[in-house]
C-alpha positions in Angstrom: -3.5 7.5 -4.5 -0.4 6.1 -2.9 2.7 7.8 -1.8 5.3 5.7 -0.7 8.4 7.3 1.9 10.9 5.6 4.4 9.5 2.1 4.2 5.5 3.4 4.8 2.7 3.6 2.5 0.1 5.9 3.1 -3.4 5.0 1.6 -5.4 8.2 1.2 -8.8 8.8 0.8 -10.9 10.6 -2.2 -12.0 14.6 -1.1 -11.7 15.4 1.1 -8.4 13.7 1.7 -7.9 11.8 5.0 -5.3 8.9 5.4 -7.2 5.8 5.6 -4.2 3.5 6.2 -0.5 3.6 7.1 1.0 0.4 6.0 4.5 -0.6 7.2 6.7 -1.8 4.2 8.8 -4.4 6.0 10.4 -5.8 3.1 14.4 -6.0 2.9 16.4 -3.4 1.4 18.2 -4.2 -1.6 15.7 -6.4 -3.4 15.2 -6.4 -7.0 11.7 -6.1 -8.4 11.4 -9.7 -10.0 12.5 -11.5 -6.7 10.1 -9.3 -4.6 7.2 -10.1 -7.1 7.2 -13.7 -5.9 7.4 -13.0 -2.4 4.4 -14.1 -0.3 4.8 -11.1 2.0 4.7 -8.6 -1.0 1.6 -10.3 -2.3 -0.2 -9.5 1.0 0.8 -5.8 1.3 -0.2 -5.2 -2.6 -3.6 -6.6 -1.5 -4.0 -5.1 1.4 -2.9 -1.7 -0.2 -5.3 -2.2 -3.3 -7.9 -3.1 -1.2 -7.9 0.1 0.5 -7.6 2.1 -2.6 -10.6 0.3 -4.1 -12.5 1.2 -0.9 -11.6 4.6 -1.0 -12.6 5.0 -4.7 -16.0 3.5 -3.8 -16.3 5.9 -0.9 -16.3 3.4 1.8 -15.1 4.2 5.4 
């Protein structure tokens, strides 16, 4: 599960819910989806969040 707010993404575990990681989204404001998706930093953030979500689904700490 992913909740985005104010430049921060919280990656939550399964039940019982706990914050697994707090990720600061440090991408510039006023961006568009097409140009953002090709940024190396976006790829890093996406991978970091995806890896945490997959670990939570597997029940890993």
